[in-house]
C-alpha positions in Angstrom: 157.3 106.5 201.8 156.5 109.3 204.3 153.3 107.7 205.6 154.3 104.0 206.0 157.0 102.0 207.8 158.0 98.4 207.1 157.3 95.6 209.6 158.6 92.5 207.9 159.5 90.9 204.6 156.9 88.1 204.1 158.1 86.3 201.0 160.3 86.8 197.9 160.0 84.9 194.7 161.6 85.7 191.3 159.6 86.7 188.3 160.5 85.0 185.0 159.7 85.4 181.3 157.5 82.5 180.1 156.1 81.8 176.7 153.7 79.5 174.9 155.3 76.4 173.4 154.6 77.6 169.9 156.9 80.7 170.0 160.0 80.1 167.9 162.7 80.9 170.4 164.1 78.1 172.6 166.5 80.0 174.7 166.6 83.5 176.4 169.2 84.7 173.9 166.9 83.6 171.0 164.0 85.2 172.7 165.8 88.5 172.9 166.7 88.4 169.2 163.1 87.3 168.3 161.4 90.2 170.2 163.8 92.7 168.7 163.1 91.5 165.1 159.4 90.7 165.2 157.6 93.3 163.2 154.1 92.6 164.5 153.1 93.1 168.1 153.8 90.2 170.4 151.0 89.5 172.9 152.2 89.8 176.5 149.8 88.7 179.3 149.9 90.7 182.5 148.1 90.1 185.8 146.7 93.6 185.8 147.8 97.2 184.9 150.6 98.3 187.1 151.3 94.8 188.5 154.8 93.5 188.9 154.2 91.3 185.8 153.1 94.3 183.8 156.1 96.4 184.9 158.3 93.5 184.1 156.9 93.4 180.5 157.3 97.2 180.1 160.9 97.0 181.4 161.7 94.0 179.2 160.2 95.8 176.1 162.1 99.0 177.0 165.4 97.2 177.3 165.0 95.1 174.1 163.0 97.4 171.8 160.2 94.8 171.7 156.7 95.8 170.6 154.1 94.2 172.9 150.4 94.2 172.9 149.6 93.9 176.6 146.7 91.6 177.5 145.4 92.2 181.1 144.2 89.3 183.2 142.7 89.0 186.6 145.5 87.0 188.1 148.1 84.5 187.2 145.8 81.5 186.7 143.9 83.0 183.7 147.2 84.1 182.2 148.6 80.7 182.5 145.5 79.1 181.0 145.9 81.3 177.9 149.6 80.6 177.7 148.9 76.8 177.8 146.1 77.3 175.2 148.3 79.4 173.0 146.2 82.6 173.2 149.1 84.8 174.3 152.8 84.6 173.4 154.6 85.7 176.5 154.1 86.8 180.1 156.2 87.6 183.2 154.9 85.6 186.1 155.9 84.6 189.6 158.3 81.6 189.2 156.9 79.7 192.2 153.4 79.9 190.9 154.3 78.6 187.4 157.1 76.1 188.1 154.9 73.0 187.8 153.6 74.1 184.4 157.1 74.7 183.2 158.3 71.3 184.5 155.3 69.6 182.9 156.2 71.2 179.5 152.9 73.2 179.3 154.9 76.4 178.5 158.5 77.6 178.4 160.6 79.5 181.0 163.2 81.6 179.2 164.9 83.6 181.9 164.7 84.7 185.5 164.3 88.4 186.0 166.5 88.5 189.2 170.2 89.0 189.8 170.8 85.3 190.3 169.5 82.0 189.0 166.6 80.5 190.9 167.7 77.4 192.8 164.4 75.6 192.0 165.2 75.9 188.3 169.0 76.1 188.1 169.2 75.6 184.3 167.1 78.7 183.7 169.5 81.7 183.1 169.0 85.2 184.2 168.3 88.0 181.7 171.6 89.5 182.7 173.4 86.2 181.8 171.5 86.2 178.6 173.0 89.5 177.4 170.8 92.1 178.9 172.8 93.9 181.6 170.6 95.7 184.2 167.4 93.7 183.2 166.5 92.6 186.7 163.4 93.1 188.9 163.1 92.2 192.5 159.7 90.8 193.5 158.6 90.5 197.1 155.7 90.8 199.5 156.0 92.8 202.8 154.0 93.9 205.7 153.7 97.6 206.3 152.0 99.8 208.9 151.3 103.5 209.5 154.4 105.6 210.2 154.9 106.1 213.9 153.3 102.8 215.0 155.1 101.7 218.2 157.5 98.8 217.8 156.8 95.7 219.9 159.3 96.6 222.6 157.7 100.0 223.0 154.3 98.4 223.3 155.5 95.9 225.9 157.1 98.6 228.1 154.0 100.8 227.8 151.8 97.9 229.0 153.9 97.4 232.1 153.2 100.9 233.4 
């Protein structure tokens, strides 16, 4: 925070909890009850240790009391392949990256992890709506630079001298 300064927000897309078609829950509320009661570890795919999807899973487990066995992947595509193939139970992935697979019925979307529903999937509730107050994660990409880098107006005035 001391060494960098923001330049611009590039993109924002919600994360959502998705699961293979064979998991028993059909709704977010059922998912919450299932992860709380499941005695054996539930496999949860992440797109790398420390990634937003991994932190989403850790936060979800912390709030629900779920016991996850985290399975790291090298990106969203391999995690989606294993969700479709039934190799993992759940994941927290970027909604825009996975929407076509949800719409095609290849795996389920249970809940959006943001404060509001996602307009591209208006029937998918948020975790907050599903009975988990405070269970929200903001996911965005931004452009940053070294602290003290001149702003464009400063550069323009410097070039005129």
